[in-house]
C-alpha positions as CSV (number, residue, x, y, z in Angstrom):
1,M,-1.6,22.1,22.4
2,S,-4.8,21.2,20.6
3,A,-4.6,18.1,18.3
4,P,-4.3,18.8,14.6
5,L,-6.8,17.5,12.1
6,V,-4.1,15.5,10.2
7,S,-1.0,13.7,11.3
8,I,1.5,13.3,8.4
9,C,3.6,10.3,9.3
10,I,7.0,10.1,7.6
11,P,9.0,6.9,8.6
12,T,12.5,7.3,7.2
13,Y,15.6,5.2,6.5
14,N,18.4,6.5,4.4
15,N,16.2,9.0,2.5
16,A,18.7,11.8,2.5
17,R,18.6,12.2,-1.3
18,F,14.8,12.8,-1.4
19,L,13.6,13.9,2.1
20,A,13.9,17.6,1.6
21,E,11.8,17.5,-1.5
22,A,9.2,15.4,0.3
23,L,9.0,17.8,3.2
24,E,8.8,20.8,0.9
25,S,5.7,19.2,-0.7
26,V,4.2,18.9,2.7
27,L,4.9,22.4,4.0
28,I,3.1,24.0,1.0
29,Q,-0.2,22.3,1.9
30,R,-3.1,24.7,2.3
31,S,-6.3,24.9,4.3
32,V,-5.6,22.0,6.7
33,D,-4.2,22.0,10.2
34,F,-1.5,19.3,10.3
35,E,1.5,18.0,12.2
36,V,4.5,16.1,10.7
37,I,5.9,13.1,12.6
38,I,9.3,12.0,11.3
39,I,10.7,8.8,12.8
40,D,14.2,7.9,11.5
41,D,15.2,4.3,11.9
42,C,18.9,4.8,12.5
43,S,19.8,6.0,9.0
44,T,23.5,5.8,8.0
45,D,23.3,8.9,5.8
46,T,22.3,12.4,6.6
47,T,18.5,11.8,6.8
48,A,18.2,12.7,10.5
49,S,20.1,15.9,10.2
50,I,18.0,17.0,7.2
51,A,14.8,16.2,9.3
52,H,16.1,18.2,12.3
53,E,17.0,21.2,10.1
54,F,13.5,21.3,8.8
55,A,12.1,20.9,12.3
56,S,14.2,23.9,13.5
57,R,12.4,26.1,10.9
58,D,8.8,24.8,11.4
59,G,7.2,24.0,14.7
60,R,4.7,21.6,13.1
61,I,7.5,19.1,12.5
62,A,8.6,16.7,15.3
63,V,11.6,14.4,14.7
64,R,12.5,11.2,16.6
65,V,15.5,8.9,15.9
66,N,15.2,5.3,17.1
67,E,17.9,4.1,19.5
68,Q,18.3,1.1,17.3
69,N,17.0,-0.1,13.9
70,I,13.6,-1.6,14.5
71,G,12.6,-2.3,10.9
72,M,10.0,-0.9,8.4
73,V,6.7,-2.1,9.9
74,P,7.5,-1.4,13.6
75,N,8.7,2.1,12.5
76,W,5.3,2.7,10.8
77,N,3.6,1.7,14.0
78,R,5.8,4.0,16.0
79,C,4.8,6.9,13.8
80,M,1.2,6.2,14.3
81,A,1.6,5.8,18.1
82,L,3.1,9.3,18.3
83,S,0.5,11.0,16.1
84,R,-2.4,13.1,17.5
85,G,-4.5,13.8,14.4
86,T,-8.0,12.7,13.6
87,Y,-6.7,11.5,10.3
88,I,-3.4,9.8,9.4
89,K,-1.6,10.5,6.1
90,F,1.6,8.5,5.5
91,L,4.2,9.9,3.2
92,F,7.4,8.0,2.6
93,G,10.6,10.0,2.6
94,D,11.1,9.4,-1.1
95,D,7.6,10.2,-2.3
96,L,5.8,13.6,-2.8
97,L,2.4,15.2,-2.4
98,S,1.7,16.4,-5.9
99,S,-0.5,19.4,-5.2
100,P,-0.7,22.1,-2.5
101,E,-4.4,21.0,-2.0
102,T,-3.7,17.2,-1.6
103,L,-4.6,17.2,2.1
104,W,-7.6,19.5,1.7
105,L,-9.1,17.4,-1.1
106,M,-8.6,14.1,0.7
107,V,-10.0,15.4,4.0
108,E,-13.0,16.9,2.1
109,A,-13.6,13.5,0.5
110,M,-13.3,11.8,3.9
111,Q,-15.9,14.2,5.4
112,R,-18.3,14.3,2.5
113,T,-19.7,10.8,3.1
114,P,-20.5,9.8,6.7
115,G,-18.9,6.5,7.6
116,T,-15.9,6.9,5.3
117,V,-12.7,5.4,6.9
118,L,-10.3,5.4,3.9
119,V,-9.6,7.8,1.1
120,S,-7.2,7.0,-1.8
121,C,-6.2,8.8,-5.0
122,A,-4.6,8.3,-8.3
123,R,-0.8,8.8,-8.3
124,T,2.0,9.8,-10.6
125,L,5.0,7.6,-10.9
126,I,8.3,9.5,-10.9
127,D,11.9,8.5,-11.3
128,A,14.9,9.3,-9.2
129,Q,15.2,12.7,-10.8
130,S,11.5,13.5,-10.0
131,Y,10.6,13.1,-13.6
132,P,7.0,11.9,-14.1
133,F,6.7,8.9,-16.4
134,E,3.2,7.4,-15.8
135,H,-0.1,8.1,-14.1
136,V,-1.7,5.2,-12.3
137,S,-5.3,4.7,-11.4
138,H,-7.1,1.4,-11.0
139,F,-10.6,2.9,-10.6
140,P,-12.5,5.0,-13.2
141,G,-12.6,8.5,-11.7
142,D,-14.0,9.7,-8.4
143,F,-16.4,7.4,-6.5
144,T,-17.4,6.2,-3.1
145,S,-18.2,2.6,-2.3
146,D,-18.9,0.2,0.5
147,G,-15.6,-0.9,2.0
148,R,-16.3,-4.6,1.7
149,D,-17.2,-4.3,-1.9
150,V,-13.7,-2.8,-2.5
151,I,-12.1,-5.7,-0.7
152,R,-14.0,-8.1,-2.9
153,R,-12.9,-6.2,-6.0
154,C,-9.2,-6.2,-4.9
155,V,-9.2,-9.9,-4.1
156,R,-10.7,-10.9,-7.4
157,R,-8.3,-8.8,-9.4
158,M,-5.2,-10.0,-7.7
159,T,-4.4,-12.1,-10.8
160,R,-3.4,-8.8,-12.4
161,H,-2.7,-6.2,-9.6
162,H,-1.6,-6.8,-6.0
163,N,-2.9,-3.5,-4.8
164,L,-5.7,-1.5,-6.5
165,I,-6.0,1.0,-3.7
166,G,-2.5,2.5,-3.8
167,E,0.7,2.8,-1.9
168,P,0.7,4.2,1.7
169,S,1.6,7.7,0.4
170,A,-1.7,7.6,-1.6
171,V,-4.1,7.1,1.2
172,L,-5.6,9.0,4.2
173,F,-7.4,7.1,6.9
174,R,-9.2,7.6,10.3
175,R,-6.8,7.2,13.1
176,D,-9.4,5.6,15.5
177,A,-10.1,2.9,12.9
178,A,-6.4,1.9,12.7
179,D,-5.5,1.8,16.5
180,R,-4.6,-1.9,16.0
181,G,-1.6,-0.8,14.0
182,F,0.0,-2.5,11.0
183,D,0.2,-6.3,11.2
184,L,3.7,-7.4,11.9
185,R,3.2,-10.7,10.0
186,Y,3.4,-8.8,6.7
187,Q,6.4,-7.3,4.9
188,Q,5.3,-6.3,1.4
189,L,1.5,-6.1,1.5
190,V,1.4,-4.7,5.0
191,D,-0.4,-1.5,3.7
192,L,-3.0,-3.5,1.7
193,E,-3.8,-5.6,4.8
194,M,-4.3,-2.4,6.8
195,C,-6.6,-1.1,4.1
196,F,-8.7,-4.3,4.2
197,H,-8.8,-3.9,8.0
198,L,-10.1,-0.4,7.6
199,L,-12.5,-1.2,4.8
200,E,-14.3,-3.8,7.0
201,Q,-15.2,-0.9,9.2
202,G,-16.6,1.6,6.7
203,A,-16.8,3.2,3.3
204,F,-14.1,4.0,0.7
205,S,-13.7,7.2,-1.3
206,Y,-11.5,7.5,-4.3
207,L,-10.2,10.6,-6.1
208,G,-9.2,10.1,-9.7
209,T,-6.9,13.1,-9.8
210,P,-3.2,12.2,-9.1
211,L,-2.5,13.9,-5.7
212,C,0.7,12.1,-4.8
213,S,3.8,11.0,-6.5
214,F,5.3,7.5,-5.9
215,R,9.0,7.3,-6.7
216,H,10.7,4.4,-8.4
217,H,14.4,4.1,-7.6
218,E,16.9,1.3,-7.0
219,G,17.2,1.7,-3.2
220,Q,13.6,1.5,-2.2
221,Q,12.4,-1.2,0.1
222,T,9.7,-2.5,-2.1
223,K,12.2,-3.5,-4.8
224,K,14.3,-5.3,-2.2
225,N,11.2,-7.2,-1.0
226,A,10.4,-8.1,-4.6
227,V,13.8,-9.6,-5.2
228,A,13.5,-11.7,-2.0
229,L,9.9,-12.7,-3.1
230,N,8.6,-11.6,0.3
231,F,5.3,-10.7,-1.2
232,I,4.3,-14.3,-1.9
233,E,4.0,-15.2,1.8
234,D,2.0,-12.0,2.3
235,I,-0.4,-12.9,-0.5
236,I,-1.0,-16.4,1.0
237,C,-1.5,-14.9,4.5
238,L,-4.0,-12.4,3.1
239,F,-5.8,-15.0,1.1
240,R,-6.2,-17.3,4.2
241,E,-7.7,-14.4,6.1
242,Y,-10.0,-13.0,3.4
243,L,-11.0,-15.6,0.8
244,C,-13.2,-17.2,3.4
245,K,-15.2,-14.1,4.1
246,P,-18.8,-14.5,3.0
247,Y,-19.0,-11.0,1.5
248,V,-16.0,-11.8,-0.8
249,G,-18.0,-14.6,-2.4
250,I,-15.1,-16.8,-3.4
251,S,-15.8,-20.5,-3.9
252,R,-13.3,-23.2,-3.0
253,S,-12.4,-23.7,-6.7
254,E,-11.8,-20.0,-7.1
255,S,-9.7,-19.9,-4.0
256,F,-7.5,-22.7,-5.3
257,Y,-7.2,-20.9,-8.7
258,L,-6.3,-17.5,-7.2
259,T,-3.6,-19.1,-4.9
260,Y,-2.2,-21.4,-7.5
261,Y,-2.0,-18.6,-10.0
262,Q,0.4,-16.6,-7.8
263,F,2.9,-19.5,-7.8
264,Y,2.4,-20.3,-11.5
265,K,3.2,-16.7,-12.3
266,L,6.3,-16.8,-10.2
267,L,7.6,-19.8,-12.1
268,K,6.8,-18.3,-15.4
269,H,8.7,-15.1,-14.5
270,A,11.6,-17.1,-13.2
271,R,11.8,-18.9,-16.6
272,Q,11.9,-15.4,-18.2
273,G,14.8,-14.4,-15.9
274,Q,12.8,-12.0,-13.7
275,H,13.2,-14.0,-10.5
276,D,15.8,-16.4,-9.1
277,M,14.6,-19.9,-10.1
278,A,16.0,-21.7,-7.0
279,L,14.2,-19.2,-4.7
280,V,10.9,-19.6,-6.7
281,Q,11.2,-23.4,-6.4
282,E,11.8,-23.1,-2.7
283,K,8.6,-21.1,-2.4
284,I,6.6,-23.6,-4.4
285,Q,8.0,-26.5,-2.4
286,S,7.0,-24.8,0.8
287,Q,3.4,-24.2,-0.4
288,Y,2.7,-27.4,-2.4
289,G,5.7,-29.6,-3.0
290,M,7.0,-29.6,-6.5
291,W,5.4,-32.9,-7.6
292,K,2.0,-31.8,-6.4
293,F,2.4,-28.4,-8.0
294,Y,2.9,-30.0,-11.4
295,L,0.1,-32.5,-10.9
296,L,-2.3,-29.6,-10.3
297,R,-1.3,-27.7,-13.4
298,P,-3.8,-29.4,-15.8
299,Y,-6.7,-28.4,-13.5
300,Y,-5.4,-24.8,-13.4
301,R,-5.2,-24.6,-17.2
302,L,-8.7,-26.1,-17.6
303,Y,-10.1,-23.6,-15.0
304,T,-8.5,-20.5,-16.5
305,P,-11.0,-19.9,-19.4
306,Y,-13.9,-20.2,-16.9
307,W,-12.3,-17.7,-14.6
308,Q,-11.6,-15.3,-17.4
309,M,-15.1,-15.5,-18.7
310,K,-16.6,-15.0,-15.2
311,R,-14.4,-11.9,-14.7
312,M,-15.4,-10.5,-18.1
313,I,-19.1,-10.8,-17.2
314,A,-18.5,-9.2,-13.8
315,K,-16.7,-6.3,-15.4
316,R,-19.5,-5.7,-17.9
317,L,-22.0,-5.7,-15.0
318,G,-19.8,-3.2,-13.1
319,R,-18.9,-5.6,-10.3
320,E,-15.2,-5.3,-10.9
């Protein structure tokens, strides 16, 4: 069989409640040749049987069930390893493609500008009943940019947003640029790290129309990771790799500020009851030591107005 243009990768684990709706949003896609790769990571509900039922009705769908649970990121990599398309489109089993032309519009954006490796779009946030409650877009409308400039913008704005580009269900990327696979060191920001890896290789295109729907519900893995504060180690790992890049243009003082801010915000949220205080203190102790963390706080407070002014100027100049 000839390879399809797009491989839609759907890694699943206990998505029985939402998977049929996700697959229905895929099967109505128009004007693009695609395959669907579903890898179930030993779900304990009826996810696998729902996937097999859809596959029995549509030959474009292939289903695999892992012999044992291998975890989220290895399962993402297995999906990619089994894909054959020129482009990869991830869709989580609890998310949706919001339009029958989502694939076509993203592929068209990819092909419009030579050298584009990653396309993202605005997204609609939906609840467990698929009710939309917010549109999210961190960029002003459609645009195309050098990938390294997007990395720079993302890093500098991580005092407000951890991921400007969007969740995995919001992006389409070139398969040959992602052969390395997702980095197994990451748990929460694994998709952002992959986006940075891709953007070092080419251009970025963004579509301001919400073309996918990202679902918020109590059982999703991102919420479990947030409770465990897994994201803080990911941020530090990402900073260590990218803050030193010359094109990012971050000084040592700015690097200190960006890193310290992440822990300062954790402590602030813990005092407001949003995080477990003992767990936050454990993270701070591991990074700084509590005494050093408090000794550095005056410097952080003095530096904050300078950082805010610098960002305001950059925003007015269109650099952020």
